[in-house]
DRENPA-3360 file (N, C-alpha, C; in nm, 2 decimals, always signed):
BEGIN
1 = XXXXXXXX = -1.21/-0.91/-1.43/-1.07/-0.89/-1.41/-1.03/-0.96/-1.28 ~ -0.94/-1.05/-1.28/-0.89/-1.12/-1.16/-0.77/-1.06/-1.11 ~ -0.76/-1.05/-0.98/-0.64/-1.00/-0.91/-0.56/-1.13/-0.89 ~ -0.43/-1.11/-0.91/-0.34/-1.22/-0.90/-0.27/-1.22/-0.76 ~ -0.27/-1.33/-0.70/-0.21/-1.34/-0.56/-0.07/-1.38/-0.57 ~ +0.02/-1.29/-0.59/+0.16/-1.32/-0.59/+0.23/-1.23/-0.49 ~ +0.34/-1.28/-0.44/+0.42/-1.19/-0.34/+0.47/-1.07/-0.42 ~ +0.48/-0.96/-0.34/+0.53/-0.84/-0.40/+0.68/-0.86/-0.43;
9 = XXXXXXXX = +0.71/-0.82/-0.55/+0.86/-0.83/-0.59/+0.92/-0.69/-0.60 ~ +0.85/-0.59/-0.56/+0.90/-0.45/-0.58/+0.97/-0.39/-0.46 ~ +0.95/-0.44/-0.34/+1.01/-0.38/-0.23/+1.16/-0.42/-0.22 ~ +1.25/-0.32/-0.20/+1.39/-0.35/-0.20/+1.43/-0.44/-0.09 ~ +1.51/-0.54/-0.12/+1.57/-0.62/-0.01/+1.71/-0.57/+0.02 ~ +1.76/-0.50/-0.07/+1.90/-0.45/-0.05/+1.90/-0.34/+0.05 ~ +2.02/-0.31/+0.11/+2.04/-0.21/+0.21/+2.01/-0.07/+0.14 ~ +1.93/+0.01/+0.20/+1.90/+0.14/+0.14/+2.02/+0.23/+0.15;
17 = XXXXXXXX = +2.02/+0.34/+0.08/+2.13/+0.44/+0.09/+2.13/+0.50/+0.23 ~ +2.24/+0.56/+0.26/+2.26/+0.62/+0.40/+2.15/+0.72/+0.43 ~ +2.11/+0.80/+0.34/+2.01/+0.90/+0.38/+1.87/+0.84/+0.41 ~ +1.84/+0.73/+0.35/+1.72/+0.66/+0.39/+1.74/+0.59/+0.52 ~ +1.85/+0.52/+0.54/+1.88/+0.45/+0.67/+1.88/+0.55/+0.78 ~ +1.92/+0.67/+0.76/+1.93/+0.77/+0.87/+1.79/+0.81/+0.92 ~ +1.68/+0.79/+0.84/+1.55/+0.82/+0.88/+1.48/+0.71/+0.96 ~ +1.55/+0.59/+0.97/+1.50/+0.48/+1.05/+1.52/+0.51/+1.20;
25 = XXXXXXXX = +1.40/+0.52/+1.27/+1.41/+0.55/+1.41/+1.49/+0.44/+1.49 ~ +1.55/+0.48/+1.60/+1.62/+0.39/+1.69/+1.51/+0.28/+1.74 ~ +1.56/+0.16/+1.74/+1.47/+0.05/+1.79/+1.38/-0.01/+1.68 ~ +1.40/+0.04/+1.56/+1.31/-0.01/+1.45/+1.40/-0.10/+1.35 ~ +1.33/-0.20/+1.29/+1.39/-0.28/+1.19/+1.32/-0.25/+1.06 ~ +1.40/-0.22/+0.95/+1.35/-0.19/+0.82/+1.29/-0.32/+0.76 ~ +1.16/-0.31/+0.71/+1.10/-0.42/+0.65/+1.10/-0.41/+0.50 ~ +1.08/-0.28/+0.45/+1.07/-0.26/+0.30/+1.09/-0.11/+0.28;
33 = XXXXXXXX = +1.15/-0.08/+0.16/+1.16/+0.06/+0.12/+1.16/+0.06/-0.03 ~ +1.12/+0.18/-0.08/+1.12/+0.20/-0.23/+1.17/+0.34/-0.25 ~ +1.23/+0.36/-0.37/+1.26/+0.50/-0.41/+1.18/+0.53/-0.54 ~ +1.12/+0.65/-0.54/+1.04/+0.69/-0.65/+1.00/+0.84/-0.63 ~ +0.96/+0.90/-0.74/+0.91/+1.04/-0.73/+0.77/+1.04/-0.68 ~ +0.75/+1.05/-0.55/+0.62/+1.03/-0.48/+0.54/+1.15/-0.48 ~ +0.59/+1.27/-0.51/+0.51/+1.39/-0.52/+0.52/+1.46/-0.65 ~ +0.57/+1.40/-0.75/+0.58/+1.45/-0.89/+0.66/+1.58/-0.90;
41 = XXXXXXXX = +0.77/+1.59/-0.82/+0.85/+1.72/-0.83/+0.98/+1.69/-0.91 ~ +0.99/+1.57/-0.96/+1.11/+1.54/-1.04/+1.23/+1.49/-0.96 ~ +1.22/+1.48/-0.83/+1.33/+1.43/-0.74/+1.29/+1.30/-0.68 ~ +1.39/+1.21/-0.67/+1.37/+1.08/-0.61/+1.34/+1.08/-0.46 ~ +1.22/+1.04/-0.42/+1.18/+1.04/-0.28/+1.20/+0.89/-0.23 ~ +1.15/+0.87/-0.11/+1.16/+0.73/-0.06/+1.04/+0.70/+0.03 ~ +1.00/+0.58/+0.04/+0.90/+0.53/+0.13/+0.95/+0.41/+0.20 ~ +0.93/+0.40/+0.33/+0.98/+0.29/+0.41/+0.88/+0.24/+0.51;
49 = XXXXXXXX = +0.89/+0.11/+0.54/+0.81/+0.05/+0.65/+0.90/-0.02/+0.74 ~ +0.88/+0.00/+0.87/+0.96/-0.06/+0.97/+0.88/-0.10/+1.09 ~ +0.93/-0.19/+1.18/+0.86/-0.22/+1.30/+0.96/-0.24/+1.41 ~ +0.91/-0.25/+1.53/+0.99/-0.26/+1.65/+1.08/-0.38/+1.65 ~ +1.20/-0.37/+1.69/+1.30/-0.48/+1.70/+1.26/-0.58/+1.82 ~ +1.21/-0.52/+1.92/+1.19/-0.60/+2.05/+1.08/-0.71/+2.02 ~ +1.11/-0.83/+2.07/+1.02/-0.94/+2.05/+0.89/-0.92/+2.13 ~ +0.90/-0.85/+2.24/+0.79/-0.82/+2.33/+0.68/-0.74/+2.25;
57 = XXXXXXXX = +0.73/-0.67/+2.15/+0.63/-0.59/+2.07/+0.60/-0.65/+1.94 ~ +0.59/-0.79/+1.94/+0.56/-0.87/+1.82/+0.44/-0.83/+1.75 ~ +0.34/-0.78/+1.82/+0.21/-0.74/+1.75/+0.20/-0.59/+1.75 ~ +0.30/-0.52/+1.77/+0.30/-0.37/+1.77/+0.28/-0.31/+1.64 ~ +0.25/-0.18/+1.63/+0.22/-0.12/+1.50/+0.35/-0.11/+1.42 ~ +0.33/-0.10/+1.29/+0.43/-0.08/+1.19/+0.44/+0.07/+1.16 ~ +0.56/+0.12/+1.14/+0.58/+0.26/+1.10/+0.60/+0.27/+0.95 ~ +0.51/+0.36/+0.89/+0.53/+0.39/+0.75/+0.58/+0.54/+0.75;
65 = XXXXXXXX = +0.68/+0.56/+0.67/+0.73/+0.70/+0.66/+0.75/+0.73/+0.51 ~ +0.71/+0.85/+0.47/+0.73/+0.90/+0.34/+0.83/+1.01/+0.35 ~ +0.94/+1.00/+0.28/+1.06/+1.09/+0.28/+1.06/+1.16/+0.15 ~ +1.05/+1.30/+0.16/+1.06/+1.38/+0.04/+1.20/+1.44/+0.02 ~ +1.25/+1.43/-0.10/+1.38/+1.49/-0.14/+1.36/+1.64/-0.15 ~ +1.44/+1.71/-0.08/+1.43/+1.86/-0.07/+1.52/+1.92/-0.19 ~ +1.50/+2.04/-0.22/+1.59/+2.10/-0.33/+1.74/+2.09/-0.30 ~ +1.77/+2.09/-0.17/+1.92/+2.07/-0.14/+1.97/+1.93/-0.14;
73 = XXXXXXXX = +1.88/+1.84/-0.18/+1.91/+1.70/-0.20/+1.89/+1.61/-0.08 ~ +1.86/+1.67/+0.04/+1.84/+1.59/+0.16/+1.69/+1.54/+0.17 ~ +1.68/+1.43/+0.24/+1.54/+1.37/+0.26/+1.48/+1.43/+0.39 ~ +1.35/+1.46/+0.38/+1.28/+1.51/+0.50/+1.15/+1.42/+0.52 ~ +1.12/+1.38/+0.64/+1.00/+1.31/+0.67/+0.88/+1.40/+0.64 ~ +0.80/+1.35/+0.55/+0.67/+1.43/+0.52/+0.55/+1.37/+0.59 ~ +0.55/+1.24/+0.60/+0.44/+1.18/+0.67/+0.49/+1.06/+0.75 ~ +0.44/+1.04/+0.87/+0.48/+0.93/+0.95/+0.35/+0.88/+1.01;
81 = XXXXXXXX = +0.32/+0.75/+1.00/+0.19/+0.69/+1.05/+0.21/+0.55/+1.09 ~ +0.14/+0.51/+1.19/+0.14/+0.37/+1.24/+0.01/+0.29/+1.22 ~ -0.08/+0.35/+1.13/-0.20/+0.28/+1.11/-0.22/+0.24/+0.96 ~ -0.12/+0.25/+0.88/-0.13/+0.22/+0.74/-0.09/+0.08/+0.70 ~ -0.01/+0.02/+0.78/+0.04/-0.11/+0.75/+0.00/-0.21/+0.86 ~ -0.06/-0.32/+0.82/-0.11/-0.42/+0.92/+0.00/-0.48/+1.00 ~ -0.03/-0.52/+1.12/+0.06/-0.58/+1.22/+0.10/-0.72/+1.18 ~ +0.21/-0.77/+1.24/+0.26/-0.91/+1.21/+0.16/-1.02/+1.23;
89 = XXXXXXXX = +0.07/-1.00/+1.33/-0.03/-1.11/+1.36/-0.16/-1.09/+1.28 ~ -0.17/-0.98/+1.21/-0.30/-0.95/+1.14/-0.33/-1.04/+1.02 ~ -0.24/-1.13/+0.98/-0.26/-1.22/+0.87/-0.33/-1.35/+0.90 ~ -0.36/-1.37/+1.03/-0.42/-1.50/+1.07/-0.32/-1.61/+1.07 ~ -0.36/-1.73/+1.04/-0.27/-1.85/+1.03/-0.16/-1.83/+0.93 ~ -0.19/-1.76/+0.82/-0.10/-1.74/+0.71/+0.02/-1.67/+0.76 ~ +0.01/-1.59/+0.87/+0.13/-1.51/+0.92/+0.12/-1.37/+0.88 ~ +0.24/-1.31/+0.88/+0.26/-1.17/+0.86/+0.19/-1.13/+0.72;
97 = XXXXXXXX = +0.09/-1.04/+0.72/+0.02/-1.00/+0.60/+0.09/-0.90/+0.51 ~ +0.19/-0.83/+0.57/+0.26/-0.72/+0.49/+0.33/-0.79/+0.37 ~ +0.29/-0.75/+0.25/+0.34/-0.81/+0.13/+0.42/-0.72/+0.04 ~ +0.45/-0.60/+0.09/+0.54/-0.51/+0.02/+0.47/-0.37/-0.02 ~ +0.55/-0.30/-0.09/+0.51/-0.17/-0.14/+0.54/-0.16/-0.29 ~ +0.44/-0.11/-0.37/+0.46/-0.09/-0.51/+0.45/+0.06/-0.52 ~ +0.54/+0.12/-0.60/+0.54/+0.26/-0.62/+0.49/+0.29/-0.76 ~ +0.43/+0.41/-0.78/+0.39/+0.46/-0.91/+0.43/+0.61/-0.90;
105 = XXXXXXXX = +0.43/+0.67/-1.02/+0.47/+0.82/-1.02/+0.36/+0.89/-0.94 ~ +0.40/+0.96/-0.83/+0.31/+1.03/-0.75/+0.23/+0.95/-0.66 ~ +0.27/+0.83/-0.63/+0.19/+0.75/-0.53/+0.25/+0.61/-0.51 ~ +0.18/+0.53/-0.43/+0.22/+0.40/-0.39/+0.10/+0.32/-0.35 ~ +0.13/+0.18/-0.34/+0.03/+0.09/-0.30/+0.09/+0.00/-0.19 ~ +0.01/-0.01/-0.08/+0.05/-0.10/+0.03/-0.02/-0.23/+0.01 ~ +0.06/-0.34/+0.00/+0.00/-0.48/-0.03/+0.00/-0.56/+0.10 ~ -0.12/-0.63/+0.12/-0.14/-0.72/+0.23/-0.20/-0.85/+0.18;
113 = XXXXXXXX = -0.16/-0.96/+0.24/-0.22/-1.09/+0.20/-0.22/-1.18/+0.32 ~ -0.33/-1.25/+0.35/-0.33/-1.34/+0.47/-0.45/-1.44/+0.46 ~ -0.47/-1.50/+0.58/-0.58/-1.59/+0.59/-0.54/-1.73/+0.63 ~ -0.63/-1.82/+0.61/-0.61/-1.96/+0.64/-0.67/-2.04/+0.52 ~ -0.78/-2.12/+0.55/-0.85/-2.18/+0.44/-0.92/-2.07/+0.35 ~ -0.97/-1.96/+0.42/-1.01/-1.85/+0.35/-0.90/-1.75/+0.33 ~ -0.85/-1.73/+0.21/-0.74/-1.63/+0.19/-0.80/-1.50/+0.15 ~ -0.72/-1.39/+0.17/-0.77/-1.26/+0.14/-0.65/-1.17/+0.10;
121 = XXXXXXXX = -0.68/-1.07/+0.02/-0.58/-0.97/-0.02/-0.64/-0.84/+0.00 ~ -0.57/-0.74/+0.05/-0.61/-0.60/+0.06/-0.50/-0.51/+0.02 ~ -0.52/-0.43/-0.09/-0.43/-0.34/-0.14/-0.48/-0.20/-0.13 ~ -0.40/-0.11/-0.06/-0.44/+0.03/-0.04/-0.36/+0.12/-0.12 ~ -0.42/+0.19/-0.22/-0.34/+0.28/-0.31/-0.36/+0.43/-0.27 ~ -0.25/+0.50/-0.27/-0.25/+0.64/-0.23/-0.19/+0.72/-0.35 ~ -0.24/+0.84/-0.37/-0.19/+0.92/-0.48/-0.17/+1.06/-0.42 ~ -0.07/+1.13/-0.48/-0.03/+1.27/-0.44/-0.14/+1.37/-0.48;
129 = XXXXXXXX = -0.18/+1.45/-0.39/-0.27/+1.56/-0.42/-0.20/+1.69/-0.43 ~ -0.18/+1.75/-0.54/-0.12/+1.88/-0.55/-0.19/+1.99/-0.47 ~ -0.32/+1.98/-0.48/-0.40/+2.08/-0.41/-0.38/+2.07/-0.25 ~ -0.38/+1.95/-0.20/-0.37/+1.93/-0.05/-0.23/+1.91/-0.01 ~ -0.14/+1.89/-0.10/+0.01/+1.86/-0.07/+0.03/+1.74/+0.03 ~ -0.05/+1.63/+0.00/-0.03/+1.51/+0.07/-0.08/+1.39/-0.01 ~ -0.07/+1.27/+0.04/-0.11/+1.15/-0.03/-0.25/+1.12/+0.02 ~ -0.34/+1.08/-0.07/-0.48/+1.05/-0.03/-0.51/+0.91/-0.08;
137 = XXXXXXXX = -0.60/+0.84/-0.01/-0.65/+0.71/-0.04/-0.73/+0.73/-0.17 ~ -0.70/+0.65/-0.28/-0.77/+0.66/-0.40/-0.83/+0.53/-0.44 ~ -0.79/+0.42/-0.38/-0.84/+0.29/-0.42/-0.81/+0.19/-0.31 ~ -0.91/+0.10/-0.29/-0.88/-0.02/-0.21/-0.94/-0.14/-0.29 ~ -0.85/-0.23/-0.32/-0.88/-0.35/-0.40/-0.86/-0.47/-0.31 ~ -0.96/-0.55/-0.30/-0.95/-0.67/-0.21/-1.02/-0.79/-0.28 ~ -0.98/-0.90/-0.24/-1.04/-1.03/-0.28/-1.03/-1.13/-0.17 ~ -1.11/-1.23/-0.18/-1.11/-1.34/-0.09/-1.15/-1.47/-0.16;
145 = XXXXXXXX = -1.10/-1.58/-0.12/-1.14/-1.71/-0.18/-1.11/-1.82/-0.08 ~ -1.18/-1.93/-0.10/-1.15/-2.05/-0.02/-1.05/-2.13/-0.09 ~ -0.95/-2.19/-0.02/-0.84/-2.26/-0.09/-0.90/-2.39/-0.16 ~ -1.02/-2.44/-0.12/-1.07/-2.55/-0.19/-1.13/-2.52/-0.32 ~ -1.15/-2.38/-0.35/-1.21/-2.34/-0.47/-1.15/-2.20/-0.51 ~ -1.03/-2.19/-0.54/-0.96/-2.06/-0.57/-1.02/-1.99/-0.69 ~ -1.09/-2.06/-0.78/-1.14/-1.99/-0.89/-1.27/-1.91/-0.86 ~ -1.33/-1.93/-0.74/-1.44/-1.86/-0.70/-1.40/-1.74/-0.61;
153 = XXXXXXXX = -1.35/-1.64/-0.67/-1.30/-1.53/-0.59/-1.40/-1.42/-0.58 ~ -1.41/-1.36/-0.46/-1.50/-1.25/-0.43/-1.41/-1.13/-0.44 ~ -1.43/-1.04/-0.53/-1.35/-0.92/-0.55/-1.43/-0.79/-0.51 ~ -1.36/-0.70/-0.45/-1.43/-0.57/-0.42/-1.33/-0.46/-0.46 ~ -1.39/-0.35/-0.52/-1.31/-0.24/-0.56/-1.37/-0.12/-0.50 ~ -1.31/-0.06/-0.40/-1.37/+0.06/-0.33/-1.30/+0.18/-0.38 ~ -1.38/+0.28/-0.41/-1.33/+0.41/-0.47/-1.41/+0.53/-0.40 ~ -1.34/+0.64/-0.40/-1.41/+0.76/-0.35/-1.49/+0.82/-0.46;
161 = XXXXXXXX = -1.60/+0.89/-0.43/-1.65/+0.92/-0.30/-1.76/+0.81/-0.26 ~ -1.79/+0.72/-0.35/-1.89/+0.62/-0.33/-1.87/+0.54/-0.20 ~ -1.75/+0.49/-0.18/-1.72/+0.40/-0.07/-1.65/+0.46/+0.05 ~ -1.58/+0.57/+0.03/-1.52/+0.65/+0.13/-1.49/+0.79/+0.08 ~ -1.48/+0.88/+0.17/-1.45/+1.02/+0.13/-1.30/+1.05/+0.13 ~ -1.27/+1.18/+0.15/-1.13/+1.22/+0.14/-1.06/+1.17/+0.27 ~ -0.96/+1.08/+0.25/-0.88/+1.03/+0.36/-0.73/+1.05/+0.32 ~ -0.67/+1.14/+0.40/-0.53/+1.16/+0.38/-0.45/+1.05/+0.45;
169 = XXXXXXXX = -0.33/+1.02/+0.40/-0.24/+0.92/+0.45/-0.23/+0.93/+0.60 ~ -0.20/+1.05/+0.65/-0.18/+1.07/+0.79/-0.30/+1.03/+0.88 ~ -0.42/+1.03/+0.83/-0.54/+0.99/+0.90/-0.59/+0.86/+0.86 ~ -0.53/+0.78/+0.77/-0.57/+0.65/+0.73/-0.56/+0.55/+0.84 ~ -0.65/+0.46/+0.85/-0.65/+0.35/+0.94/-0.69/+0.22/+0.86 ~ -0.61/+0.12/+0.85/-0.64/+0.01/+0.77/-0.76/-0.07/+0.82 ~ -0.79/-0.05/+0.95/-0.91/-0.12/+1.01/-1.04/-0.04/+1.00 ~ -1.03/+0.09/+0.97/-1.14/+0.18/+0.98/-1.14/+0.29/+0.87;
177 = XXXXXXX = -1.16/+0.25/+0.75/-1.16/+0.34/+0.64/-1.29/+0.35/+0.56 ~ -1.37/+0.24/+0.56/-1.49/+0.23/+0.48/-1.59/+0.33/+0.54 ~ -1.65/+0.41/+0.45/-1.75/+0.51/+0.49/-1.70/+0.63/+0.56 ~ -1.56/+0.64/+0.57/-1.50/+0.75/+0.64/-1.45/+0.85/+0.54 ~ -1.41/+0.96/+0.60/-1.36/+1.07/+0.52/-1.46/+1.17/+0.47 ~ -1.41/+1.30/+0.46/-1.50/+1.41/+0.42/-1.55/+1.39/+0.28 ~ -1.68/+1.41/+0.26/-1.73/+1.39/+0.12/-1.77/+1.53/+0.06;
% end
């Protein structure tokens, strides 16, 4: 099974609704957002990624927020983390590696792509846990290849509990997940 290296087409480019924009912290620029039922309660939730507007913070952390729709219709921040989305400079010569968000019922995938002559892709998939009432890392799919021979791809598929244990979104770190988590 080959992973296809295409830019993410799922992240909204359009201006989000006012209730999603209201969750954007001061000093942050919205990079991507999606609306979906992220906790399987039948209500449309939202997920957003933003980063600092200031040029001096060019390599600063990106903020990922998951917003849950409450019974009264309002959005409430359920998870906020700065370690789930790679920084602007983390893609090497290729540039900003953040490639978007794909949503699924009860979850989402954070897409990253970067490199130079050696290209790589790392997709982190999270799913809602009814038992723990949060999103947990359920899959990491990655590949790499040299641009001189793109048909020779090295693929890796990491799954719990073999490659990592229980990792909640709030405790996830894109640089430090392998072999981590309670087993």
